[in-house]
Every structure is written in C-alpha cells, then in structure tokens.
N, C-alpha and C positions, 0 to 999 in steps of 0.2 A: 217822135220817139216815145212820148208818154202814152200815146194811143196804142202802140204796139204792146207795151207792158200790160195795159188794161185788157186788151184782147187776149193776150197770152194767159192772164189770170182767169178770165172768163172761160177760156177753152179748157184749162185744167179743171175748173170746178165742174163743167158740164161733162167732161170725159169721166171723171171719178164718180160723179153721180150716176151716169149711165152704167158704169161698171158695177157699182153697188146695186143698182136696180136689176141688172141682169142676173147677178148672183142671187138676189132675193127671189126673183121669179124662178130661177133654177131650183132653189130650195123648195119653193112652193109646188113645183111640178114633180118633185121626188115621189116615186110611188111608195105607198104604205105596205102593200102586199104584192110584191112583184112575182110574176110567174115565169118571166124570161128576161134576157138581157135587152130585148126590144122595148120593154117597159121603161127602161132608163133613157131612151133616145131623146125624149123631150127635155129632161133635166140636163143631160150631157150637152145638148145643143146650146142651151143658154149659158152653161159654164164655159163652153168653148168660145162662144162669141164674146163673153166677158174677158176671157184671156186675150183674145185678139184685139179688143178695143182698149184694154188697159195700157196706159202710156208707159208703164215700166217694162213691157214686153220687148225684148231686144230683137225685133225683126225690122227689116227695111220697109220703106214706105210702099214700094210696089208690091212686095210680098203681103203686106198688111191689106192693101186694096184687093189683091187677088183672093186672099182668105175671106175677107168680108163679102166679096161677090159670091164665092162658093157657098159660104154659110147662108147668104140670102137665098140662093137657089135651093139649097137643102131645106131651109125653113118653109119656102113656098111649096116645095114638093111634098113635104110631110105635113102640110097644112098647119104649121106653127105660127105663121105670120098671117 
C-alpha cells in the first residue's frame, strides 16, 4: 500500500514536470516575426501536447492515448520529434 502512494507521488511529479517542460518549449518555439499561421504550428503543437499530458485535463484514458498517438504522428510528420 505504501509503495502505491510513493509511485503515485512520483507519477504526479513526472507528469507536472513534463507539462511544464512542454509549455516552456512551446514558448521557446513561438515565432518572433510570423508571416502566416503556419509559423505557429510548432508552438501550438507543444501547447496541445502539454494540454493532453496535463493530469487535470478531463478526458478519458483511451481518448488521452488516442490524442497522444495522433500528436506523436503529427510531430513525426512535421519533423518536430
């Protein structure tokens, strides 16, 4: 029982750290002089993944997995990963 609490605590720390890191990277990829909406694709990608990964987002487990998979495919397609 105690091990479950420790693992839950570690999971929360890792997920919040990942969310913060993705938001930080999204801010870093924000274009300074955009010429079109396509320039915002990199930044919006990292923000969207941060929203999906965030533990406070009220979506089900399977929908979260599907969105993570789709965002991974989009990241590979746009050469962000």
